[in-house]
TIKE-409958 format. One record per atom (N, C-alpha, C): residue number from 1; x, y, z; atom name; residue in one letter. Coordinates in pm, 1 decimal. Layout:
BEGIN
   i       xx       yy       zz at aa
 NUM        X        Y        Z CA  A
...
This chain:
BEGIN
   i       xx       yy       zz at aa
   1  14313.7   8941.0  10709.2  N  M
   1  14353.5   9062.6  10728.3 CA  M
   1  14467.7   9102.5  10704.4  C  M
   2  14418.9   9253.0  10702.6  N  M
   2  14551.2   9289.7  10597.1 CA  M
   2  14675.4   9335.0  10696.1  C  M
   3  14756.7   9404.9  10577.0  N  Y
   3  14943.0   9414.4  10670.6 CA  Y
   3  14898.0   9516.9  10747.1  C  Y
   4  14887.5   9528.3  10908.9  N  G
   4  14931.7   9585.1  10963.1 CA  G
   4  14762.2   9630.0  11022.0  C  G
   5  14669.8   9582.4  10962.0  N  T
   5  14527.2   9614.9  10975.0 CA  T
   5  14469.1   9504.4  11034.9  C  T
   6  14407.2   9473.8  11155.6  N  I
   6  14309.8   9378.7  11211.2 CA  I
   6  14175.9   9359.7  11134.5  C  I
   7  14076.0   9308.3  11081.5  N  M
   7  13928.2   9281.7  11031.9 CA  M
   7  13892.7   9194.6  11090.2  C  M
   8  13797.7   9209.6  11086.2  N  K
   8  13693.4   9055.9  11165.1 CA  K
   8  13693.9   8916.4  11077.6  C  K
   9  13614.7   9026.0  10961.5  N  G
   9  13672.3   8910.4  10876.9 CA  G
   9  13524.8   8797.8  10921.6  C  G
  10  13595.3   8658.6  10919.2  N  D
  10  13540.5   8537.0  10956.6 CA  D
  10  13562.4   8518.9  11072.8  C  D
  11  13635.6   8577.6  11183.6  N  M
  11  13615.0   8556.3  11308.8 CA  M
  11  13525.1   8576.5  11451.2  C  M
  12  13541.7   8460.7  11487.5  N  T
  12  13386.7   8524.8  11580.4 CA  T
  12  13491.2   8661.9  11613.5  C  T
  13  13347.4   8681.5  11720.3  N  I
  13  13417.1   8794.6  11825.8 CA  I
  13  13511.5   8769.7  11913.5  C  I
  14  13467.0   8608.7  11941.2  N  D
  14  13584.7   8570.8  12111.3 CA  D
  14  13710.2   8621.1  12015.3  C  D
  15  13732.2   8548.7  11883.3  N  E
  15  13783.8   8527.1  11784.7 CA  E
  15  13896.5   8634.1  11821.4  C  E
  16  13848.0   8715.6  11754.6  N  L
  16  13908.7   8850.8  11769.8 CA  L
  16  13951.7   8927.5  11864.4  C  L
  17  13832.9   8949.6  12002.4  N  Y
  17  13922.5   8964.3  12085.3 CA  Y
  17  14004.8   8940.3  12149.0  C  Y
  18  13988.6   8772.5  12139.9  N  R
  18  14158.4   8687.4  12227.6 CA  R
  18  14272.3   8739.4  12089.6  C  R
  19  14238.4   8727.3  12021.9  N  K
  19  14348.5   8816.1  11888.4 CA  K
  19  14388.3   8959.1  11928.6  C  K
  20  14299.9   9030.7  11945.0  N  I
  20  14358.8   9246.8  11990.3 CA  I
  20  14426.9   9181.8  12093.4  C  I
  21  14377.9   9142.0  12217.2  N  L
  21  14424.7   9127.2  12329.8 CA  L
  21  14523.2   9018.7  12341.9  C  L
  22  14608.5   8897.9  12245.5  N  R
  22  14762.8   8859.0  12253.7 CA  R
  22  14851.0   9001.8  12171.7  C  R
  23  14779.1   9026.6  12054.7  N  I
  23  14851.9   9168.3  12021.0 CA  I
  23  14862.2   9306.3  12057.3  C  I
  24  14740.3   9331.3  12188.6  N  G
  24  14781.0   9404.0  12266.6 CA  G
  24  14910.7   9358.5  12327.0  C  G
  25  14927.6   9287.6  12405.1  N  R
  25  15021.0   9225.4  12529.6 CA  R
  25  15169.8   9187.9  12436.4  C  R
  26  15172.8   9169.3  12369.4  N  Q
  26  15345.9   9207.2  12273.8 CA  Q
  26  15363.3   9297.8  12235.7  C  Q
  27  15231.6   9415.2  12204.3  N  A
  27  15265.5   9545.9  12209.4 CA  A
  27  15271.0   9655.8  12289.1  C  A
  28  15269.1   9574.8  12396.7  N  N
  28  15211.9   9699.6  12538.0 CA  N
  28  15092.0   9816.9  12505.9  C  N
  29  15018.9   9716.2  12420.5  N  Y
  29  14880.4   9896.8  12395.3 CA  Y
  29  14794.6   9893.8  12552.7  C  Y
  30  14783.4  10000.1  12582.9  N  R
  30  14709.5  10051.8  12703.7 CA  R
  30  14539.0  10022.2  12674.9  C  R
  31  14481.1  10025.1  12809.4  N  P
  31  14342.2   9980.2  12748.3 CA  P
  31  14254.5  10025.2  12595.7  C  P
  32  14251.1  10172.7  12664.8  N  E
  32  14195.2  10300.5  12566.3 CA  E
  32  14288.3  10205.9  12412.8  C  E
  33  14341.6  10168.5  12369.0  N  E
  33  14444.3  10168.4  12259.8 CA  E
  33  14381.2  10020.5  12176.8  C  E
  34  14396.6   9905.4  12319.8  N  L
  34  14303.1   9793.4  12276.0 CA  L
  34  14154.1   9837.7  12259.3  C  L
  35  14100.4   9887.0  12316.2  N  R
  35  13898.3   9928.0  12313.7 CA  R
  35  13925.8   9998.7  12110.8  C  R
  36  13994.5  10077.7  12091.6  N  R
  36  14016.7  10109.9  12008.2 CA  R
  36  14080.2  10048.8  11860.5  C  R
  37  14099.0   9950.6  11895.9  N  K
  37  14135.2   9883.5  11777.0 CA  K
  37  14078.1   9772.7  11764.6  C  K
  38  13996.0   9714.5  11915.2  N  F
  38  13890.3   9613.9  11918.7 CA  F
  38  13746.9   9688.8  11759.2  C  F
  39  13739.7   9797.1  11791.3  N  L
  39  13651.7   9858.1  11712.5 CA  L
  39  13648.8   9906.1  11596.8  C  L
  40  13789.9   9961.1  11571.0  N  D
  40  13801.8   9940.6  11435.4 CA  D
  40  13822.9   9809.7  11316.2  C  D
  41  13825.8   9691.9  11399.0  N  A
  41  13828.8   9567.8  11334.0 CA  A
  41  13711.4   9540.0  11317.8  C  A
  42  13588.5   9614.6  11392.9  N  L
  42  13486.0   9539.7  11359.8 CA  L
  42  13398.0   9586.7  11218.9  C  L
  43  13304.8   9488.6  11153.9  N  S
  43  13241.2   9536.2  11024.8 CA  S
  43  13141.4   9623.6  11089.0  C  S
  44  13068.9   9671.1  10975.6  N  L
  44  12939.3   9782.9  10983.8 CA  L
  44  12880.2   9768.3  11093.7  C  L
  45  12808.4   9681.0  11038.1  N  P
  45  12657.8   9584.9  11152.6 CA  P
  45  12759.2   9585.4  11271.6  C  P
  46  12887.6   9490.9  11277.7  N  W
  46  12864.7   9487.2  11464.9 CA  W
  46  12924.0   9627.4  11527.6  C  W
  47  12963.4   9697.5  11439.8  N  L
  47  13051.6   9865.0  11495.6 CA  L
  47  12920.6   9916.7  11554.3  C  L
  48  12811.3   9942.2  11495.8  N  E
  48  12644.4   9978.8  11455.7 CA  E
  48  12623.3   9844.6  11619.5  C  E
  49  12603.1   9787.2  11626.5  N  K
  49  12625.8   9683.8  11755.4 CA  K
  49  12679.0   9701.7  11878.7  C  K
  50  12736.9   9725.8  11879.9  N  A
  50  12871.0   9796.2  11985.7 CA  A
  50  12788.5   9951.9  12018.1  C  A
  51  12743.1  10047.6  11915.2  N  E
  51  12770.0  10193.5  11925.9 CA  E
  51  12632.9  10133.2  12009.3  C  E
  52  12526.8  10034.2  11951.0  N  D
  52  12348.0  10024.2  12021.8 CA  D
  52  12385.6  10023.5  12196.0  C  D
  53  12505.8   9901.1  12215.8  N  I
  53  12518.2   9875.4  12390.9 CA  I
  53  12563.1   9989.5  12446.0  C  I
  54  12639.6  10023.6  12390.8  N  G
  54  12676.4  10130.0  12474.9 CA  G
  54  12887.7  10140.9  12419.1  C  G
  55  12853.9  10237.4  12350.6  N  E
  55  13010.3  10221.8  12305.2 CA  E
  55  13147.8  10316.6  12347.6  C  E
  56  13030.5  10337.2  12541.3  N  H
  56  13165.5  10387.4  12632.6 CA  H
  56  13202.5  10336.0  12749.6  C  H
  57  13129.2  10190.1  12695.1  N  L
  57  13149.8  10063.0  12831.0 CA  L
  57  13299.2  10011.6  12813.9  C  L
  58  13370.0   9962.9  12932.8  N  P
  58  13510.1   9900.8  12924.7 CA  P
  58  13505.1   9761.5  12760.2  C  P
  59  13606.8   9745.0  12701.6  N  L
  59  13627.4   9661.7  12647.0 CA  L
  59  13585.6   9539.5  12698.1  C  L
  60  13652.2   9487.8  12847.2  N  P
  60  13592.9   9293.4  12859.3 CA  P
  60  13403.5   9366.6  12872.2  C  P
  61  13344.6   9424.5  12927.6  N  E
  61  13197.6   9437.1  12893.0 CA  E
  61  13150.4   9437.9  12810.6  C  E
  62  13224.0   9526.6  12686.2  N  L
  62  13170.1   9561.1  12558.2 CA  L
  62  13142.7   9351.7  12507.0  C  L
  63  13251.5   9348.8  12476.1  N  Y
  63  13295.5   9232.1  12418.0 CA  Y
  63  13228.9   9120.4  12477.0  C  Y
  64  13202.4   9064.5  12605.1  N  K
  64  13041.8   8992.4  12657.3 CA  K
  64  12922.1   9021.0  12549.9  C  K
  65  12877.0   9209.7  12591.3  N  K
  65  12809.5   9184.3  12552.1 CA  K
  65  12734.6   9158.6  12403.2  C  K
  66  12863.3   9144.4  12319.1  N  L
  66  12875.6   9096.2  12198.5 CA  L
  66  12845.7   8964.0  12192.8  C  L
  67  12947.8   8902.5  12236.9  N  Y
  67  12959.5   8734.6  12204.4 CA  Y
  67  12814.8   8635.2  12267.1  C  Y
  68  12729.4   8816.8  12307.1  N  E
  68  12634.2   8699.6  12454.6 CA  E
  68  12497.1   8720.4  12243.4  C  E
  69  12565.3   8867.0  12174.9  N  I
  69  12433.1   8880.0  12067.4 CA  I
  69  12493.3   8781.1  11972.6  C  I
  70  12605.3   8751.6  11918.9  N  E
  70  12653.6   8657.2  11864.8 CA  E
  70  12625.6   8519.9  11835.7  C  E
  71  12615.3   8467.7  11992.1  N  L
  71  12562.5   8390.3  12017.0 CA  L
  71  12386.9   8275.2  11993.6  C  L
  72  12361.4   8395.1  12002.1  N  R
  72  12204.9   8372.9  11966.7 CA  R
  72  12142.8   8377.2  11838.9  C  R
């Protein structure tokens, strides 16, 4: 994690999602801000998967689909 920026790094999709939600609650982020922070934290391969799945899905649905891919 860099100062002020969340990066997925070696976190699982689940860990990243929960971290974004926790920080979002503390910072009072709106749903669209949470989604943007989540997408910004993904590495390029994961971001490409998110775009393939449906970049316009609500964050909880996008998270679930990425999580399922990670479990394979």
